[in-house]
PDB file of N, CA, C and O in Angstrom:
ATOM      1  N   MET A   1       1.455  -8.625  37.887  1.00  0.00           N
ATOM      2  CA  MET A   1       2.580  -8.729  38.782  1.00  0.00           C
ATOM      3  C   MET A   1       3.738  -7.983  38.019  1.00  0.00           C
ATOM      4  O   MET A   1       3.744  -8.315  36.834  1.00  0.00           O
ATOM      5  N   ASP A   2       4.613  -7.173  38.306  1.00  0.00           N
ATOM      6  CA  ASP A   2       5.566  -6.389  37.850  1.00  0.00           C
ATOM      7  C   ASP A   2       6.846  -7.259  37.832  1.00  0.00           C
ATOM      8  O   ASP A   2       7.362  -7.572  38.905  1.00  0.00           O
ATOM      9  N   CYS A   3       7.311  -7.611  36.802  1.00  0.00           N
ATOM     10  CA  CYS A   3       8.596  -8.471  36.584  1.00  0.00           C
ATOM     11  C   CYS A   3       9.704  -7.500  36.742  1.00  0.00           C
ATOM     12  O   CYS A   3      10.753  -7.931  37.222  1.00  0.00           O
ATOM     13  N   GLY A   4       9.602  -5.965  36.332  1.00  0.00           N
ATOM     14  CA  GLY A   4      10.675  -5.333  36.284  1.00  0.00           C
ATOM     15  C   GLY A   4      11.314  -4.986  37.841  1.00  0.00           C
ATOM     16  O   GLY A   4      12.506  -4.792  38.077  1.00  0.00           O
ATOM     17  N   ALA A   5      10.469  -4.967  38.593  1.00  0.00           N
ATOM     18  CA  ALA A   5      10.901  -4.559  40.077  1.00  0.00           C
ATOM     19  C   ALA A   5      11.547  -5.917  40.829  1.00  0.00           C
ATOM     20  O   ALA A   5      11.022  -7.022  40.962  1.00  0.00           O
ATOM     21  N   ILE A   6      12.875  -5.450  41.278  1.00  0.00           N
ATOM     22  CA  ILE A   6      13.565  -6.578  41.852  1.00  0.00           C
ATOM     23  C   ILE A   6      13.524  -6.335  43.486  1.00  0.00           C
ATOM     24  O   ILE A   6      13.822  -5.240  43.963  1.00  0.00           O
ATOM     25  N   HIS A   7      13.216  -7.206  44.113  1.00  0.00           N
ATOM     26  CA  HIS A   7      12.961  -7.165  45.672  1.00  0.00           C
ATOM     27  C   HIS A   7      13.990  -7.736  46.289  1.00  0.00           C
ATOM     28  O   HIS A   7      14.003  -8.961  46.161  1.00  0.00           O
ATOM     29  N   LEU A   8      14.999  -7.207  47.015  1.00  0.00           N
ATOM     30  CA  LEU A   8      15.957  -7.798  47.825  1.00  0.00           C
ATOM     31  C   LEU A   8      15.606  -8.351  48.994  1.00  0.00           C
ATOM     32  O   LEU A   8      14.878  -7.670  49.716  1.00  0.00           O
ATOM     33  N   ASP A   9      15.985  -9.565  49.420  1.00  0.00           N
ATOM     34  CA  ASP A   9      15.808  -9.966  50.728  1.00  0.00           C
ATOM     35  C   ASP A   9      16.977  -9.549  51.763  1.00  0.00           C
ATOM     36  O   ASP A   9      17.974  -8.883  51.483  1.00  0.00           O
ATOM     37  N   SER A  10      16.715  -9.959  52.717  1.00  0.00           N
ATOM     38  CA  SER A  10      17.708  -9.133  53.896  1.00  0.00           C
ATOM     39  C   SER A  10      19.103  -9.786  53.672  1.00  0.00           C
ATOM     40  O   SER A  10      19.967  -8.915  53.772  1.00  0.00           O
ATOM     41  N   THR A  11      19.571 -10.882  53.432  1.00  0.00           N
ATOM     42  CA  THR A  11      20.651 -11.506  53.039  1.00  0.00           C
ATOM     43  C   THR A  11      21.389 -10.872  51.985  1.00  0.00           C
ATOM     44  O   THR A  11      22.547 -10.465  52.073  1.00  0.00           O
ATOM     45  N   SER A  12      20.394 -10.798  50.655  1.00  0.00           N
ATOM     46  CA  SER A  12      20.956  -9.776  49.861  1.00  0.00           C
ATOM     47  C   SER A  12      21.611  -8.358  50.169  1.00  0.00           C
ATOM     48  O   SER A  12      22.720  -7.890  49.911  1.00  0.00           O
ATOM     49  N   ARG A  13      20.609  -7.914  50.752  1.00  0.00           N
ATOM     50  CA  ARG A  13      20.893  -6.495  51.362  1.00  0.00           C
ATOM     51  C   ARG A  13      22.244  -6.412  51.880  1.00  0.00           C
ATOM     52  O   ARG A  13      23.012  -5.533  51.488  1.00  0.00           O
ATOM     53  N   GLU A  14      22.637  -7.446  52.905  1.00  0.00           N
ATOM     54  CA  GLU A  14      23.578  -7.436  53.729  1.00  0.00           C
ATOM     55  C   GLU A  14      24.973  -7.762  52.942  1.00  0.00           C
ATOM     56  O   GLU A  14      26.109  -7.496  53.337  1.00  0.00           O
ATOM     57  N   ASN A  15      24.562  -8.460  51.629  1.00  0.00           N
ATOM     58  CA  ASN A  15      25.574  -8.600  50.855  1.00  0.00           C
ATOM     59  C   ASN A  15      26.222  -7.406  50.172  1.00  0.00           C
ATOM     60  O   ASN A  15      27.406  -7.071  50.216  1.00  0.00           O
ATOM     61  N   VAL A  16      25.111  -6.776  49.470  1.00  0.00           N
ATOM     62  CA  VAL A  16      25.372  -5.325  48.938  1.00  0.00           C
ATOM     63  C   VAL A  16      26.228  -4.269  50.166  1.00  0.00           C
ATOM     64  O   VAL A  16      27.236  -3.598  49.942  1.00  0.00           O
ATOM     65  N   ILE A  17      25.645  -4.355  51.181  1.00  0.00           N
ATOM     66  CA  ILE A  17      26.198  -3.438  52.028  1.00  0.00           C
ATOM     67  C   ILE A  17      27.719  -4.050  52.405  1.00  0.00           C
ATOM     68  O   ILE A  17      28.668  -3.271  52.482  1.00  0.00           O
ATOM     69  N   GLY A  18      27.879  -5.367  52.615  1.00  0.00           N
ATOM     70  CA  GLY A  18      29.366  -5.721  53.022  1.00  0.00           C
ATOM     71  C   GLY A  18      29.930  -5.594  51.572  1.00  0.00           C
ATOM     72  O   GLY A  18      31.125  -5.356  51.750  1.00  0.00           O
ATOM     73  N   SER A  19      29.734  -5.622  50.474  1.00  0.00           N
ATOM     74  CA  SER A  19      30.363  -5.445  49.238  1.00  0.00           C
ATOM     75  C   SER A  19      30.756  -4.042  49.103  1.00  0.00           C
ATOM     76  O   SER A  19      31.919  -3.752  48.821  1.00  0.00           O
ATOM     77  N   VAL A  20      29.932  -3.234  49.271  1.00  0.00           N
ATOM     78  CA  VAL A  20      30.201  -1.495  49.317  1.00  0.00           C
ATOM     79  C   VAL A  20      31.138  -1.309  50.235  1.00  0.00           C
ATOM     80  O   VAL A  20      32.242  -0.909  49.865  1.00  0.00           O
ATOM     81  N   TYR A  21      30.879  -1.566  51.627  1.00  0.00           N
ATOM     82  CA  TYR A  21      31.843  -1.172  52.459  1.00  0.00           C
ATOM     83  C   TYR A  21      33.347  -1.817  52.295  1.00  0.00           C
ATOM     84  O   TYR A  21      34.328  -1.193  52.699  1.00  0.00           O
ATOM     85  N   ALA A  22      33.452  -3.016  51.719  1.00  0.00           N
ATOM     86  CA  ALA A  22      34.816  -3.486  51.470  1.00  0.00           C
ATOM     87  C   ALA A  22      35.639  -2.829  50.224  1.00  0.00           C
ATOM     88  O   ALA A  22      36.854  -2.748  50.040  1.00  0.00           O
ATOM     89  N   PHE A  23      34.499  -2.375  49.408  1.00  0.00           N
ATOM     90  CA  PHE A  23      35.180  -1.690  48.404  1.00  0.00           C
ATOM     91  C   PHE A  23      35.423  -0.296  48.732  1.00  0.00           C
ATOM     92  O   PHE A  23      36.326   0.166  48.034  1.00  0.00           O
ATOM     93  N   ILE A  24      34.867   0.627  49.652  1.00  0.00           N
ATOM     94  CA  ILE A  24      35.336   1.662  50.076  1.00  0.00           C
ATOM     95  C   ILE A  24      36.580   1.930  50.670  1.00  0.00           C
ATOM     96  O   ILE A  24      37.416   2.802  50.435  1.00  0.00           O
ATOM     97  N   LYS A  25      36.531   0.707  51.756  1.00  0.00           N
ATOM     98  CA  LYS A  25      37.874   0.532  52.655  1.00  0.00           C
ATOM     99  C   LYS A  25      39.025  -0.011  51.941  1.00  0.00           C
ATOM    100  O   LYS A  25      40.128   0.346  52.356  1.00  0.00           O
ATOM    101  N   ASN A  26      38.972  -0.902  50.824  1.00  0.00           N
ATOM    102  CA  ASN A  26      40.091  -1.169  50.233  1.00  0.00           C
ATOM    103  C   ASN A  26      40.493  -0.287  48.816  1.00  0.00           C
ATOM    104  O   ASN A  26      41.426  -0.613  48.081  1.00  0.00           O
ATOM    105  N   TYR A  27      39.717   0.739  48.614  1.00  0.00           N
ATOM    106  CA  TYR A  27      40.058   1.893  47.365  1.00  0.00           C
ATOM    107  C   TYR A  27      41.258   2.563  47.672  1.00  0.00           C
ATOM    108  O   TYR A  27      41.498   2.872  48.839  1.00  0.00           O
ATOM    109  N   GLN A  28      41.834   2.754  46.995  1.00  0.00           N
ATOM    110  CA  GLN A  28      43.094   3.615  47.443  1.00  0.00           C
ATOM    111  C   GLN A  28      42.776   5.218  46.983  1.00  0.00           C
ATOM    112  O   GLN A  28      43.682   6.010  47.238  1.00  0.00           O
ATOM    113  N   GLY A  29      42.079   5.527  46.607  1.00  0.00           N
ATOM    114  CA  GLY A  29      41.674   6.998  46.078  1.00  0.00           C
ATOM    115  C   GLY A  29      40.544   7.117  47.012  1.00  0.00           C
ATOM    116  O   GLY A  29      40.373   6.672  48.147  1.00  0.00           O
ATOM    117  N   LYS A  30      39.565   8.089  45.956  1.00  0.00           N
ATOM    118  CA  LYS A  30      38.602   8.640  46.705  1.00  0.00           C
ATOM    119  C   LYS A  30      37.267   8.318  45.726  1.00  0.00           C
ATOM    120  O   LYS A  30      37.024   9.097  44.805  1.00  0.00           O
ATOM    121  N   PRO A  31      36.518   7.287  45.931  1.00  0.00           N
ATOM    122  CA  PRO A  31      35.498   7.108  45.190  1.00  0.00           C
ATOM    123  C   PRO A  31      34.216   7.781  45.428  1.00  0.00           C
ATOM    124  O   PRO A  31      33.766   7.965  46.559  1.00  0.00           O
ATOM    125  N   THR A  32      33.628   8.150  44.327  1.00  0.00           N
ATOM    126  CA  THR A  32      32.153   8.816  44.310  1.00  0.00           C
ATOM    127  C   THR A  32      31.115   7.955  44.433  1.00  0.00           C
ATOM    128  O   THR A  32      31.400   6.758  44.380  1.00  0.00           O
ATOM    129  N   ARG A  33      29.589   8.373  44.635  1.00  0.00           N
ATOM    130  CA  ARG A  33      28.963   7.549  44.378  1.00  0.00           C
ATOM    131  C   ARG A  33      28.691   6.921  42.781  1.00  0.00           C
ATOM    132  O   ARG A  33      28.222   5.805  42.556  1.00  0.00           O
ATOM    133  N   LYS A  34      29.075   7.854  41.818  1.00  0.00           N
ATOM    134  CA  LYS A  34      28.837   7.399  40.503  1.00  0.00           C
ATOM    135  C   LYS A  34      29.704   6.285  40.376  1.00  0.00           C
ATOM    136  O   LYS A  34      29.269   5.212  39.958  1.00  0.00           O
ATOM    137  N   TYR A  35      30.906   6.441  40.703  1.00  0.00           N
ATOM    138  CA  TYR A  35      32.101   5.420  40.881  1.00  0.00           C
ATOM    139  C   TYR A  35      31.578   4.290  41.235  1.00  0.00           C
ATOM    140  O   TYR A  35      31.550   3.375  40.411  1.00  0.00           O
ATOM    141  N   LEU A  36      31.114   4.133  42.386  1.00  0.00           N
ATOM    142  CA  LEU A  36      30.702   3.073  43.209  1.00  0.00           C
ATOM    143  C   LEU A  36      29.726   2.197  42.347  1.00  0.00           C
ATOM    144  O   LEU A  36      29.846   0.987  42.152  1.00  0.00           O
ATOM    145  N   GLU A  37      28.623   3.115  41.809  1.00  0.00           N
ATOM    146  CA  GLU A  37      27.444   2.244  40.988  1.00  0.00           C
ATOM    147  C   GLU A  37      27.969   1.767  39.800  1.00  0.00           C
ATOM    148  O   GLU A  37      27.480   0.743  39.321  1.00  0.00           O
ATOM    149  N   GLU A  38      29.068   2.449  39.129  1.00  0.00           N
ATOM    150  CA  GLU A  38      29.679   1.991  38.151  1.00  0.00           C
ATOM    151  C   GLU A  38      30.544   0.405  38.316  1.00  0.00           C
ATOM    152  O   GLU A  38      30.381  -0.626  37.663  1.00  0.00           O
ATOM    153  N   GLU A  39      31.248   0.621  39.157  1.00  0.00           N
ATOM    154  CA  GLU A  39      32.007  -0.850  39.581  1.00  0.00           C
ATOM    155  C   GLU A  39      31.192  -1.692  40.198  1.00  0.00           C
ATOM    156  O   GLU A  39      31.553  -2.864  40.088  1.00  0.00           O
ATOM    157  N   LEU A  40      30.078  -1.493  40.899  1.00  0.00           N
ATOM    158  CA  LEU A  40      29.144  -2.429  41.566  1.00  0.00           C
ATOM    159  C   LEU A  40      27.956  -2.626  40.628  1.00  0.00           C
ATOM    160  O   LEU A  40      26.858  -2.906  41.109  1.00  0.00           O
ATOM    161  N   SER A  41      28.102  -2.510  39.490  1.00  0.00           N
ATOM    162  CA  SER A  41      26.831  -2.470  38.577  1.00  0.00           C
ATOM    163  C   SER A  41      26.141  -3.704  38.994  1.00  0.00           C
ATOM    164  O   SER A  41      24.944  -3.616  39.269  1.00  0.00           O
ATOM    165  N   GLN A  42      26.693  -4.756  39.071  1.00  0.00           N
ATOM    166  CA  GLN A  42      25.865  -5.984  39.290  1.00  0.00           C
ATOM    167  C   GLN A  42      24.919  -5.940  40.016  1.00  0.00           C
ATOM    168  O   GLN A  42      23.867  -6.484  39.681  1.00  0.00           O
ATOM    169  N   PHE A  43      25.039  -5.325  41.116  1.00  0.00           N
ATOM    170  CA  PHE A  43      23.970  -5.197  42.016  1.00  0.00           C
ATOM    171  C   PHE A  43      22.716  -4.041  41.533  1.00  0.00           C
ATOM    172  O   PHE A  43      21.549  -4.045  41.925  1.00  0.00           O
ATOM    173  N   GLY A  44      23.276  -3.201  40.691  1.00  0.00           N
ATOM    174  CA  GLY A  44      22.097  -2.185  40.460  1.00  0.00           C
ATOM    175  C   GLY A  44      22.374  -0.872  41.226  1.00  0.00           C
ATOM    176  O   GLY A  44      23.135  -0.863  42.193  1.00  0.00           O
ATOM    177  N   LYS A  45      21.798   0.144  40.817  1.00  0.00           N
ATOM    178  CA  LYS A  45      22.051   1.710  41.432  1.00  0.00           C
ATOM    179  C   LYS A  45      21.152   1.627  42.580  1.00  0.00           C
ATOM    180  O   LYS A  45      21.736   1.805  43.649  1.00  0.00           O
ATOM    181  N   GLN A  46      19.968   1.420  42.660  1.00  0.00           N
ATOM    182  CA  GLN A  46      19.269   1.562  44.135  1.00  0.00           C
ATOM    183  C   GLN A  46      19.988   0.659  45.334  1.00  0.00           C
ATOM    184  O   GLN A  46      20.280   1.189  46.406  1.00  0.00           O
ATOM    185  N   PRO A  47      20.216  -0.565  45.103  1.00  0.00           N
ATOM    186  CA  PRO A  47      20.810  -1.231  46.091  1.00  0.00           C
ATOM    187  C   PRO A  47      22.170  -0.606  46.657  1.00  0.00           C
ATOM    188  O   PRO A  47      22.284  -0.432  47.870  1.00  0.00           O
ATOM    189  N   VAL A  48      23.075  -0.308  45.879  1.00  0.00           N
ATOM    190  CA  VAL A  48      24.114   0.544  46.181  1.00  0.00           C
ATOM    191  C   VAL A  48      23.856   1.949  46.884  1.00  0.00           C
ATOM    192  O   VAL A  48      24.657   2.346  47.731  1.00  0.00           O
ATOM    193  N   ARG A  49      22.981   2.539  46.610  1.00  0.00           N
ATOM    194  CA  ARG A  49      22.525   3.856  46.918  1.00  0.00           C
ATOM    195  C   ARG A  49      22.043   3.503  48.540  1.00  0.00           C
ATOM    196  O   ARG A  49      22.288   4.279  49.463  1.00  0.00           O
ATOM    197  N   TYR A  50      21.527   2.577  48.669  1.00  0.00           N
ATOM    198  CA  TYR A  50      20.806   2.260  49.921  1.00  0.00           C
ATOM    199  C   TYR A  50      21.734   1.806  50.870  1.00  0.00           C
ATOM    200  O   TYR A  50      21.615   2.009  52.079  1.00  0.00           O
ATOM    201  N   ALA A  51      22.910   1.023  50.196  1.00  0.00           N
ATOM    202  CA  ALA A  51      24.219   0.612  51.149  1.00  0.00           C
ATOM    203  C   ALA A  51      24.882   1.935  51.622  1.00  0.00           C
ATOM    204  O   ALA A  51      25.474   2.127  52.684  1.00  0.00           O
ATOM    205  N   ILE A  52      24.695   2.654  50.781  1.00  0.00           N
ATOM    206  CA  ILE A  52      25.778   4.112  51.067  1.00  0.00           C
ATOM    207  C   ILE A  52      25.084   4.904  52.366  1.00  0.00           C
ATOM    208  O   ILE A  52      25.655   5.375  53.349  1.00  0.00           O
ATOM    209  N   LEU A  53      23.600   4.891  52.024  1.00  0.00           N
ATOM    210  CA  LEU A  53      22.916   5.444  53.114  1.00  0.00           C
ATOM    211  C   LEU A  53      22.940   4.868  54.424  1.00  0.00           C
ATOM    212  O   LEU A  53      23.147   5.521  55.447  1.00  0.00           O
ATOM    213  N   ARG A  54      22.712   3.554  54.376  1.00  0.00           N
ATOM    214  CA  ARG A  54      22.888   2.639  55.729  1.00  0.00           C
ATOM    215  C   ARG A  54      24.209   2.988  56.225  1.00  0.00           C
ATOM    216  O   ARG A  54      24.291   3.469  57.355  1.00  0.00           O
ATOM    217  N   LEU A  55      25.261   2.806  55.518  1.00  0.00           N
ATOM    218  CA  LEU A  55      26.670   2.745  56.120  1.00  0.00           C
ATOM    219  C   LEU A  55      26.983   4.073  56.691  1.00  0.00           C
ATOM    220  O   LEU A  55      27.553   4.126  57.781  1.00  0.00           O
ATOM    221  N   THR A  56      26.637   5.228  56.005  1.00  0.00           N
ATOM    222  CA  THR A  56      26.602   6.379  56.445  1.00  0.00           C
ATOM    223  C   THR A  56      25.930   6.709  57.871  1.00  0.00           C
ATOM    224  O   THR A  56      26.408   7.458  58.723  1.00  0.00           O
ATOM    225  N   LYS A  57      24.742   6.006  57.949  1.00  0.00           N
ATOM    226  CA  LYS A  57      23.847   6.211  59.179  1.00  0.00           C
ATOM    227  C   LYS A  57      24.563   5.519  60.373  1.00  0.00           C
ATOM    228  O   LYS A  57      24.441   5.933  61.526  1.00  0.00           O
ATOM    229  N   GLU A  58      25.229   4.568  60.073  1.00  0.00           N
ATOM    230  CA  GLU A  58      25.883   3.538  60.972  1.00  0.00           C
ATOM    231  C   GLU A  58      27.066   3.979  61.481  1.00  0.00           C
ATOM    232  O   GLU A  58      27.534   3.631  62.565  1.00  0.00           O
ATOM    233  N   GLY A  59      27.684   4.944  60.502  1.00  0.00           N
ATOM    234  CA  GLY A  59      28.994   5.572  61.202  1.00  0.00           C
ATOM    235  C   GLY A  59      30.149   4.810  60.407  1.00  0.00           C
ATOM    236  O   GLY A  59      31.278   5.142  60.767  1.00  0.00           O
ATOM    237  N   LYS A  60      30.095   4.028  59.581  1.00  0.00           N
ATOM    238  CA  LYS A  60      31.187   3.079  58.991  1.00  0.00           C
ATOM    239  C   LYS A  60      31.808   3.966  57.976  1.00  0.00           C
ATOM    240  O   LYS A  60      33.015   3.813  57.788  1.00  0.00           O
ATOM    241  N   ILE A  61      31.215   4.815  57.332  1.00  0.00           N
ATOM    242  CA  ILE A  61      31.730   5.508  56.068  1.00  0.00           C
ATOM    243  C   ILE A  61      31.284   7.014  56.475  1.00  0.00           C
ATOM    244  O   ILE A  61      30.329   7.357  57.172  1.00  0.00           O
ATOM    245  N   LYS A  62      32.262   7.804  55.831  1.00  0.00           N
ATOM    246  CA  LYS A  62      31.962   9.369  56.020  1.00  0.00           C
ATOM    247  C   LYS A  62      31.903  10.011  54.590  1.00  0.00           C
ATOM    248  O   LYS A  62      32.543   9.606  53.620  1.00  0.00           O
ATOM    249  N   ARG A  63      31.183  10.896  54.604  1.00  0.00           N
ATOM    250  CA  ARG A  63      30.869  11.649  53.138  1.00  0.00           C
ATOM    251  C   ARG A  63      31.770  12.821  53.404  1.00  0.00           C
ATOM    252  O   ARG A  63      31.684  13.486  54.436  1.00  0.00           O
ATOM    253  N   VAL A  64      32.601  13.045  52.484  1.00  0.00           N
ATOM    254  CA  VAL A  64      33.841  13.974  52.325  1.00  0.00           C
ATOM    255  C   VAL A  64      33.437  14.935  51.102  1.00  0.00           C
ATOM    256  O   VAL A  64      33.320  14.425  49.987  1.00  0.00           O
ATOM    257  N   ARG A  65      33.260  16.062  51.248  1.00  0.00           N
ATOM    258  CA  ARG A  65      33.174  17.238  50.260  1.00  0.00           C
ATOM    259  C   ARG A  65      34.510  17.492  49.799  1.00  0.00           C
ATOM    260  O   ARG A  65      35.462  17.583  50.574  1.00  0.00           O
ATOM    261  N   GLY A  66      34.626  17.644  48.182  1.00  0.00           N
ATOM    262  CA  GLY A  66      35.842  18.146  47.592  1.00  0.00           C
ATOM    263  C   GLY A  66      35.560  18.600  46.425  1.00  0.00           C
ATOM    264  O   GLY A  66      34.404  18.667  46.007  1.00  0.00           O
ATOM    265  N   PHE A  67      36.796  19.039  45.633  1.00  0.00           N
ATOM    266  CA  PHE A  67      36.718  19.365  44.421  1.00  0.00           C
ATOM    267  C   PHE A  67      37.158  18.519  43.540  1.00  0.00           C
ATOM    268  O   PHE A  67      38.195  17.888  43.747  1.00  0.00           O
ATOM    269  N   GLY A  68      36.227  18.333  42.097  1.00  0.00           N
ATOM    270  CA  GLY A  68      36.470  17.197  41.253  1.00  0.00           C
ATOM    271  C   GLY A  68      36.548  17.652  39.829  1.00  0.00           C
ATOM    272  O   GLY A  68      36.948  18.781  39.548  1.00  0.00           O
ATOM    273  N   SER A  69      36.200  16.855  39.006  1.00  0.00           N
ATOM    274  CA  SER A  69      36.359  17.271  37.567  1.00  0.00           C
ATOM    275  C   SER A  69      35.062  18.282  37.166  1.00  0.00           C
ATOM    276  O   SER A  69      35.125  19.170  36.315  1.00  0.00           O
ATOM    277  N   ARG A  70      34.015  17.985  37.879  1.00  0.00           N
ATOM    278  CA  ARG A  70      32.913  18.577  37.453  1.00  0.00           C
ATOM    279  C   ARG A  70      32.370  19.540  38.543  1.00  0.00           C
ATOM    280  O   ARG A  70      31.156  19.646  38.714  1.00  0.00           O
ATOM    281  N   GLY A  71      33.331  20.290  39.331  1.00  0.00           N
ATOM    282  CA  GLY A  71      33.070  21.293  40.329  1.00  0.00           C
ATOM    283  C   GLY A  71      33.219  20.135  41.643  1.00  0.00           C
ATOM    284  O   GLY A  71      33.824  19.067  41.724  1.00  0.00           O
ATOM    285  N   ILE A  72      32.350  20.914  42.619  1.00  0.00           N
ATOM    286  CA  ILE A  72      32.104  20.185  44.175  1.00  0.00           C
ATOM    287  C   ILE A  72      31.451  18.655  44.063  1.00  0.00           C
ATOM    288  O   ILE A  72      30.289  18.401  43.744  1.00  0.00           O
ATOM    289  N   GLU A  73      32.253  17.924  44.326  1.00  0.00           N
ATOM    290  CA  GLU A  73      31.992  16.317  44.487  1.00  0.00           C
ATOM    291  C   GLU A  73      32.099  15.699  45.848  1.00  0.00           C
ATOM    292  O   GLU A  73      32.946  16.153  46.617  1.00  0.00           O
ATOM    293  N   TYR A  74      31.457  14.878  46.162  1.00  0.00           N
ATOM    294  CA  TYR A  74      31.255  14.050  47.242  1.00  0.00           C
ATOM    295  C   TYR A  74      31.932  12.785  47.286  1.00  0.00           C
ATOM    296  O   TYR A  74      31.553  11.831  46.606  1.00  0.00           O
ATOM    297  N   TYR A  75      32.954  12.735  48.086  1.00  0.00           N
ATOM    298  CA  TYR A  75      33.578  11.180  48.195  1.00  0.00           C
ATOM    299  C   TYR A  75      33.332  10.623  49.457  1.00  0.00           C
ATOM    300  O   TYR A  75      32.747  11.222  50.359  1.00  0.00           O
ATOM    301  N   TYR A  76      33.808   9.389  49.536  1.00  0.00           N
ATOM    302  CA  TYR A  76      33.309   8.433  50.515  1.00  0.00           C
ATOM    303  C   TYR A  76      34.571   7.907  51.117  1.00  0.00           C
ATOM    304  O   TYR A  76      35.537   7.797  50.362  1.00  0.00           O
ATOM    305  N   LYS A  77      34.693   7.585  52.308  1.00  0.00           N
ATOM    306  CA  LYS A  77      35.998   7.065  52.977  1.00  0.00           C
ATOM    307  C   LYS A  77      35.586   6.211  54.121  1.00  0.00           C
ATOM    308  O   LYS A  77      34.539   6.435  54.728  1.00  0.00           O
ATOM    309  N   SER A  78      36.244   5.414  54.373  1.00  0.00           N
ATOM    310  CA  SER A  78      35.583   4.376  55.700  1.00  0.00           C
ATOM    311  C   SER A  78      36.575   4.895  57.120  1.00  0.00           C
ATOM    312  O   SER A  78      37.697   5.384  56.985  1.00  0.00           O
ATOM    313  N   LEU A  79      36.058   4.723  58.148  1.00  0.00           N
ATOM    314  CA  LEU A  79      36.242   5.163  59.512  1.00  0.00           C
ATOM    315  C   LEU A  79      37.144   4.054  60.097  1.00  0.00           C
ATOM    316  O   LEU A  79      37.508   4.109  61.272  1.00  0.00           O
TER     317      LEU A  79
END
């Protein structure tokens, strides 16, 4: 048995998705994926990435290309 792998059930996934969406919607600036992963670190990187992907596919958030401190970066905003 692999104890290192964490499997999220559907309620946990919906929790993460709701938290990511609420954070993007209420954030006053332009959050990047890295910033979201740092702020929502209690969920882990993979669930946050899954939530971003899911919200983008559902059309609730939009990925916007812009200039950042390290060149071209992608930001997220709610629709």
